[in-house]
C-alpha positions in Angstrom: -257.3 71.2 33.1 -258.5 74.1 35.3 -257.2 77.1 33.4 -256.5 78.4 29.9 -252.8 77.7 30.3 -249.7 79.3 28.8 -247.4 77.2 26.6 -245.0 76.7 29.5 -247.5 74.2 30.9 -247.8 72.1 27.7 -245.1 69.6 28.7 -246.6 69.3 32.2 -250.1 68.5 30.9 -248.7 66.1 28.3 -246.3 64.3 30.7 -248.2 64.2 34.0 -246.4 61.1 35.3 -242.9 62.0 34.4 -240.4 63.3 36.9 -240.0 67.0 36.3 -238.0 68.0 39.4 -235.6 66.4 41.7 -234.9 68.4 44.9 -233.7 67.4 48.3 -233.6 63.7 47.3 -237.3 63.8 46.4 -238.8 63.2 42.9 -241.7 65.5 41.9 -243.9 64.6 39.0 -245.3 67.2 36.6 -248.8 66.5 37.8 -247.7 67.3 41.3 -246.2 70.6 40.2 -249.5 71.4 38.4 -251.5 70.6 41.5 -249.5 72.6 44.0 -248.9 75.5 41.7 -252.7 75.7 41.2 -253.1 76.0 45.0 -250.5 78.7 45.1 -252.4 80.6 42.4 -255.7 80.4 44.3 -253.9 81.5 47.5 -252.5 84.6 45.7 -255.9 85.4 44.0 -257.9 85.1 47.2 -261.2 85.3 45.4 -260.1 87.7 42.6 -260.3 86.5 39.0 -256.8 87.8 37.9 -253.7 89.4 39.5 -253.5 91.5 36.4 -249.7 91.7 36.3 -249.3 92.5 40.0 -245.7 91.9 41.0 -244.9 89.1 43.5 -241.3 89.0 44.9 -240.1 85.4 45.2 -237.3 85.0 47.7 -236.8 81.3 48.0 -233.9 78.9 47.5 -233.9 76.6 44.5 -236.2 73.6 45.0 -239.8 72.4 44.9 -241.2 75.5 46.7 -239.5 77.9 44.3 -240.8 76.1 41.2 -244.3 75.6 42.5 -244.5 79.3 43.6 -243.1 80.5 40.3 -245.7 78.6 38.3 -248.4 79.6 40.7 -247.6 83.3 40.3 -247.8 83.0 36.5 -251.0 81.0 36.6 -252.7 83.6 38.8 -251.7 86.3 36.3 -248.9 87.8 38.3 -245.3 88.8 37.4 -242.5 86.9 39.1 -239.8 89.1 40.7 -237.0 86.7 41.8 -234.4 88.2 44.1 -231.0 87.0 45.2 -230.8 85.1 48.4 -227.4 86.6 49.3 -228.7 90.2 49.4 -228.5 91.9 52.8 -231.5 93.7 54.1 -230.6 97.2 52.8 -230.1 95.9 49.2 -233.3 93.8 49.4 -235.2 96.8 50.7 -234.0 98.9 47.8 -235.0 96.3 45.2 -238.4 95.6 46.8 -239.1 99.3 46.9 -238.2 99.6 43.2 -240.4 96.6 42.2 -243.4 97.9 44.2 -244.9 94.4 44.6 -248.2 93.3 46.0 -246.6 90.6 48.1 -243.2 89.2 49.1 -243.0 85.4 49.3 -240.3 84.4 51.7 -239.0 81.0 52.8 -237.6 79.8 56.2 -234.2 80.1 54.7 -234.7 83.8 53.7 -237.0 85.1 56.5 -234.2 86.7 58.4 -233.5 89.2 55.7 -236.7 89.0 53.6 -239.2 89.9 56.3 -237.4 93.1 57.6 -237.0 94.2 54.0 -240.6 93.7 53.2 -241.8 95.5 56.3 -239.4 98.4 55.7 -241.2 98.9 52.4 -244.7 98.4 53.9 -245.3 95.3 51.7 -247.1 92.3 53.1 -245.2 89.0 53.2 -246.1 85.3 53.4 -244.1 82.2 54.0 -244.0 80.2 50.8 -243.7 76.9 52.7 -246.8 77.5 54.7 -248.6 78.6 51.5 -247.6 75.4 49.8 -248.0 72.9 52.6 -251.0 74.3 54.4 -251.5 74.1 58.2 -249.7 71.6 60.3 -251.0 68.1 59.8 -251.9 68.6 56.2 -251.4 65.3 54.3 -249.5 65.1 51.1 -252.4 63.3 49.4 -254.7 66.2 50.3 -252.2 68.7 49.0 -252.0 66.9 45.6 -255.7 66.3 45.3 -257.7 68.1 42.6 -259.7 71.2 43.5 -263.1 70.4 42.0 -264.9 73.4 43.3 -262.2 76.0 42.6 -263.0 78.7 40.1 -261.1 78.7 36.9 -257.7 80.4 36.8 -257.4 83.3 34.4 -256.4 83.1 30.7 -253.0 84.7 30.3 -252.2 86.4 27.0 -248.6 86.0 26.0 -248.3 89.7 25.5 -248.5 90.1 29.3 -245.4 90.6 31.5 -243.9 87.4 33.0 -240.7 88.5 34.8 -238.9 91.4 36.3 -235.3 90.2 36.6 -232.8 92.7 38.1 -229.5 93.2 36.3 -226.4 92.2 38.2 -225.4 95.8 38.8 -221.8 95.3 37.8 -221.7 98.6 35.9 -224.3 100.6 37.9 -227.4 100.4 40.0 -229.5 97.3 39.2 -232.4 97.8 36.8 -235.5 95.7 36.6 -235.7 94.0 33.2 -239.3 93.4 32.2 -239.9 90.4 29.9 -243.2 89.2 28.5 -244.4 85.6 28.3 -244.0 85.7 24.6 -240.3 86.8 24.8 -239.7 84.1 27.5 -241.1 81.5 25.2 -238.9 82.6 22.3 -235.8 82.5 24.6 -236.6 79.0 25.8 -237.4 77.7 22.3 -234.2 79.2 20.9 -232.1 77.6 23.6 -233.8 74.2 23.1 -233.2 74.3 19.4 -229.6 75.4 19.6 -228.6 72.9 22.2 -231.0 70.2 21.2 -232.6 69.8 24.6 -235.3 67.2 24.7 -237.6 65.4 27.2 -234.9 62.7 27.5 -232.4 65.1 29.1 -231.6 65.3 32.8 -230.3 68.8 33.8 -228.3 69.4 36.9 -228.9 73.0 38.0 -226.7 74.5 40.7 -227.2 78.1 39.5 -228.9 80.8 41.5 -232.5 81.4 40.4 -232.6 85.1 40.1 -230.8 85.5 36.8 -231.6 84.4 33.2 -228.9 81.7 33.2 -230.4 79.7 36.1 -234.1 80.5 35.5 -234.5 80.3 31.7 -231.6 78.2 30.5 -231.3 75.6 33.3 -234.9 75.5 34.6 -237.6 76.7 32.4 -236.1 75.4 29.2 -235.8 71.7 30.3 -239.2 71.9 32.0 -240.7 73.3 28.8 -239.4 70.2 27.0 -240.7 67.7 29.6 -237.2 66.9 30.8 -236.1 66.4 34.4 -234.2 69.0 36.4 -232.3 68.3 39.6 -231.9 71.5 41.5 -229.3 72.0 44.3 -230.0 74.6 47.0 -226.6 76.1 46.5 -223.4 75.5 44.6 -221.5 72.7 46.3 -218.7 71.1 44.2 -218.7 67.9 46.2 -222.5 67.6 45.9 -222.3 68.1 42.2 -219.7 65.4 41.7 -221.9 63.1 43.8 -224.9 63.9 41.6 -222.9 63.1 38.5 -221.8 59.8 40.1 -225.3 58.8 41.2 -227.5 60.0 38.3 -227.3 59.9 34.6 -227.0 63.7 34.2 -226.8 64.8 30.5 -226.5 68.6 30.9 -224.7 70.8 33.3 -224.7 74.6 33.1 -222.3 76.8 35.1 -220.0 79.8 35.2 -216.2 79.6 35.0 -215.7 79.9 38.8 -217.8 76.8 39.2 -215.6 74.8 36.9 -212.5 76.0 38.7 -213.9 74.8 42.0 -215.2 71.5 40.6 -211.7 70.7 39.3 -210.1 71.7 42.6 -212.7 69.6 44.6 -212.0 66.6 42.3 -208.3 66.9 42.9 -208.8 66.6 46.7 -210.9 63.4 46.5 -209.5 59.9 47.3 -208.3 58.2 44.2 -211.1 55.7 43.8 -213.8 58.2 44.4 -212.1 60.6 42.0 -212.1 57.9 39.3 -215.8 57.1 39.7 -216.8 60.8 39.6 -214.7 61.6 36.5 -216.0 58.4 34.8 -219.6 59.3 35.6 -219.2 62.8 34.1 -218.8 61.0 30.8 -222.6 60.7 30.7 -222.7 64.5 30.1 -223.6 65.3 26.5 -223.5 69.1 27.1 -221.6 71.3 29.4 -222.2 75.0 29.2 -220.3 78.0 30.5 -221.4 81.6 30.5 -221.5 84.9 32.4 -217.8 85.4 32.1 -214.8 84.4 30.0 -213.7 80.8 30.4 -209.9 80.4 31.0 -208.4 78.2 28.3 -206.5 76.2 31.0 -209.8 75.4 32.8 -211.4 74.2 29.5 -208.4 72.0 28.7 -208.3 70.4 32.2 -212.1 69.7 32.1 -211.6 68.0 28.7 -208.8 65.9 30.2 -210.9 64.9 33.2 -214.3 64.2 31.6 -213.5 63.8 27.9 -216.1 66.5 27.2 -215.8 70.0 25.9 -217.3 73.1 27.5 -219.5 75.1 25.3 -219.2 78.9 25.8 -222.1 81.2 25.1 -223.0 84.9 25.4 -226.2 86.5 26.6 -227.7 89.2 28.7 -230.7 89.7 31.0 -232.3 92.0 28.4 -231.9 89.6 25.5 -231.7 86.1 26.8 -229.1 84.0 24.9 -227.5 85.7 21.9 -224.4 83.7 20.8 -223.2 80.2 21.3 -220.5 77.8 20.1 -221.8 74.6 18.5 -222.8 71.9 21.0 -220.6 69.4 19.2 -217.3 70.7 20.7 -216.3 72.5 17.5 -215.9 75.9 19.1 -212.7 77.8 19.4 -211.3 79.0 22.7 -211.9 82.7 23.3 -214.9 82.8 20.9 -218.6 82.5 21.6 -219.7 81.3 18.2 -222.7 82.6 16.3 -226.3 83.7 16.9 -229.0 81.5 18.5 -232.1 80.7 16.3 -234.4 83.7 15.9 -231.7 86.1 17.2 -230.2 88.7 14.9 -226.8 90.2 15.7 -224.8 93.0 14.1 -221.7 95.0 15.0 -221.9 98.8 15.0 -218.6 100.4 14.0 -217.2 103.4 15.7 -218.3 105.4 12.6 -221.9 104.4 13.1 -222.3 102.0 10.2 -222.1 98.2 10.3 -218.6 96.8 11.1 -216.8 94.8 8.5 -215.6 91.2 9.2 -212.5 91.5 11.4 -213.4 95.1 12.5 -214.3 95.8 16.1 -217.8 97.1 16.9 -220.5 97.3 19.5 -222.9 94.3 19.6 -226.5 95.1 18.8 -229.3 92.6 19.0 -232.8 92.2 17.6 -235.3 89.5 17.9 -238.6 88.3 19.5 -236.9 87.3 22.8 -235.9 90.9 23.8 -237.1 92.5 27.0 -240.0 95.0 26.8 -238.6 97.7 29.1 -236.6 98.7 32.1 -239.1 98.8 34.9 -240.3 102.4 35.3 -237.3 103.8 33.5 -238.7 105.0 30.1 -235.7 107.3 29.3 -233.2 104.5 29.9 -235.4 102.1 27.9 -235.5 104.5 24.9 -231.7 105.1 25.1 -231.0 101.4 25.0 -232.5 100.9 21.5 -231.4 102.2 18.1 -233.9 101.7 15.3 -235.3 98.6 17.0 -231.8 97.1 17.8 -230.8 96.8 21.5 -227.4 98.3 22.2 -225.7 95.8 24.5 -222.7 98.0 25.4 -220.4 95.1 24.6 -217.7 95.2 22.0 -216.7 92.3 19.8 -215.1 91.3 16.5 -216.4 88.7 14.1 -214.3 86.2 12.2 -214.3 82.7 10.7 -214.9 81.2 14.2 -217.8 83.5 15.1 -217.7 86.3 17.5 -215.0 87.2 20.0 -216.1 89.4 22.9 -213.7 92.3 23.7 -215.6 93.6 26.7 -218.0 96.3 27.8 -217.6 99.7 26.2 -217.6 101.4 29.6 -215.6 98.9 31.6 -213.4 96.7 29.6 -212.2 99.1 26.9 -209.1 100.9 28.3 -207.9 104.1 26.6 -204.1 104.3 27.1 -201.7 106.6 25.2 -204.3 107.2 22.5 -204.9 103.5 21.9 -208.0 101.4 22.7 -207.1 98.2 24.6 -209.5 95.3 25.3 -209.2 94.2 28.9 -210.7 90.8 28.0 -208.0 90.2 25.3 -205.3 90.7 27.9 -207.1 88.6 30.5 -207.4 85.8 27.9 -203.6 85.8 27.4 -202.9 85.9 31.2 -205.2 83.0 31.8 -203.2 80.8 29.4 -200.1 81.1 31.7 -199.7 78.0 33.9 -199.4 80.1 37.1 -202.6 82.1 36.6 -205.9 80.7 38.0 -207.8 84.0 37.8 -207.2 87.6 36.7 -208.9 90.9 36.1 -207.5 93.8 34.0 -208.7 97.4 34.6 -207.7 100.9 33.6 -206.5 103.2 36.4 -206.5 107.0 35.8 -203.0 108.2 34.9 -201.8 111.7 34.1 -199.4 110.6 31.4 -201.3 107.8 29.7 -204.9 108.7 30.4 -205.4 105.2 31.8 -202.8 102.7 33.0 -203.4 99.1 32.2 -203.3 97.2 35.5 -203.8 93.5 36.3 -204.9 91.8 39.5 -203.9 88.1 39.4 -204.5 85.0 41.5 -201.5 82.7 41.2 -200.5 79.1 42.1 -197.2 78.6 43.9 -195.4 80.9 46.3 -192.6 82.5 44.2 -193.3 86.0 42.7 -194.2 85.8 39.0 -195.0 89.3 37.9 -191.7 89.7 35.9 -192.5 86.4 34.2 -196.1 87.6 33.5 -194.8 90.8 31.9 -192.7 88.9 29.5 -195.5 86.4 28.8 -197.9 89.1 27.8 -195.4 90.9 25.6 -194.7 87.7 23.7 -198.4 87.5 22.8 -199.6 91.1 22.5 -198.3 94.6 21.5 -196.2 96.3 24.2 -198.8 99.0 24.8 -201.3 96.4 25.8 -199.1 94.8 28.5 -200.1 95.7 32.1 -197.9 98.3 33.7 -199.0 97.3 37.2 -199.6 93.9 38.7 -201.2 93.0 42.0 -201.2 89.5 43.4 -204.4 88.7 45.4 -205.9 85.6 47.1 -209.3 86.1 45.4 -211.1 88.4 43.1 -214.4 90.1 44.0 -217.3 88.4 42.1 -221.1 88.5 42.4 -223.3 85.5 42.9 -223.2 84.6 39.2 -219.4 84.6 39.1 -219.1 88.0 37.3 -216.1 90.1 38.1 -216.8 93.2 40.0 -214.3 95.4 38.3 -215.2 98.5 40.2 -214.0 96.8 43.3 -210.8 95.6 41.5 -210.2 99.2 40.5 -210.6 100.3 44.1 -207.9 97.9 45.1 -205.4 99.6 42.9 -206.6 103.1 43.8 -206.2 102.3 47.5 -202.5 101.3 46.9 -201.7 104.2 44.5 
């Protein structure tokens, strides 16, 4: 081996001939990932011995180039800053300026917005494909050949920074979350233990690779174990059903919106093809959902189609995975189970002490997988911790089936008529109605009530159903929790990870007030 490697390379060194990555119909062995990532590392170093935590923005679609560049940045001693492919130039410019990187690695797919954003910040850029493949005419055998005269790559201490991953910005301006190599290792090992991921698994990853869900859970974790990962360039429900039909996929991770669209796509297939796809999904041993609440109706339909349960989990960019239902299908709808290995969780009551079982409280997290800081925001970093515990800003209640998320303190807790109401609790009831395919509950300023509970809903069928929904909610919840206003919409605003953009939902109500 050419460098004093980090633990994330252990499986690659131990399983050089195994298929680590499947992308674009091509199989890539672990030894090939090692060879090309080494070339990327030397390209980035350009004669230096160590990048010394210089930040490198990675703006590439999921695939071989992304993984080889990601590994290469780490092996050179750099910090990976993955950004969303869907960001327009102004948003990319803002994030690149905040990250203050040494270089922006773009891809032919992202040059149109990546190059102008880099140039606007005065940051050099390079095409990751040219970096990987060399000049025209370069043979693959040359690309994968050892580099006998290359200087050794730096030894990377686990205490050094590995990632700056920007938060989704659903409740404010995105912040750069700095995570060390040690914390990343703890996150990966915790996920592997909880979900029993091994080298025999084959993971299908259709998640964007600029968030923890796609990067840590569905990419780094299986590669850490020596498993195989098939990465899709984008979410395409038909392509996912084809992958399930053609390959023995054992693990799929997604967000609720993905499962809704997968079920819809299956329903539009010819009968014979539909039967093959649904039958092939039976090879899945683990199906994960996160980033938002999973409608009970979606979970039930998935179970009927595939015979498999969907495991819900809860986590954040700052913490990695925190809570999970058991992988054996014993979880209860509306709950996210109990803590992952090595993660400590407690609920802080409104009085400041620890909440009792059945009492609502704010989720606080402690453990070796926590982030180190918000990039260049020391005051916000300090404010996020209480005696070593990270304040998630999410409220929950703990019972015999584990934790049930009530929502964010600042977004999902509506104060109406002197009562605190959980928007997620109302949404969970609405999603159980047969006409509701999606919904969002928000609080709208009101002179009499303080905030008025309001629901935007996506419905099946053409007949109005708001009166029916009012009665439905009142049969399940106290009257003060029932939405006073309903708005029927074709689609709810969501970000690339499927998270509701509640500020935009609130704007819809304010515009029609």
